[in-house]
C-alpha angles and dihedrals in degrees: 000000000000128000120196131181115216140189143273118258129193111225115179107285094357139067114213117203115197102216101181146328119222115196121193117174106301098349136075137192117205118198118204139170118212118204118195124206090249089064099256118134129201133190111227122180128186128205118202138176129204111245127180086261094052135267116346125190112228101171140024119196116199115190090339096310113120119214091212092048090048093052091044092055091048092052091046091055091050093045090057087065105031139033122256090251091053089050091053092047091051090049092051092048092051093047087055090051093058091212119157106228136125115281092249092054091047096054096042097053122096107254093227090069087070095063 
């Protein structure tokens, strides 16, 4: 395991401070703090894995809330009411609809509303 401390970078209206990088085998977690011009600060962490094509992000954690964990809990709620095949069909239908909604709204809506 390697731990590195990085630098601060200006990016438009935000300042991103790279707090540390933790490398374990073929994965890495990068911890950052983003400071906005209005004074608000947010902790944003990134989890990546090394693929044959290079580093790929698989999770983003904002203020302790994981994108992967959030999606997983949404899918779990839906799968308590529907089968996996029904979930996939709903997702395919909503992809076809091209509507911009949250994932939970998209998979709970009746597909005929998209037509």
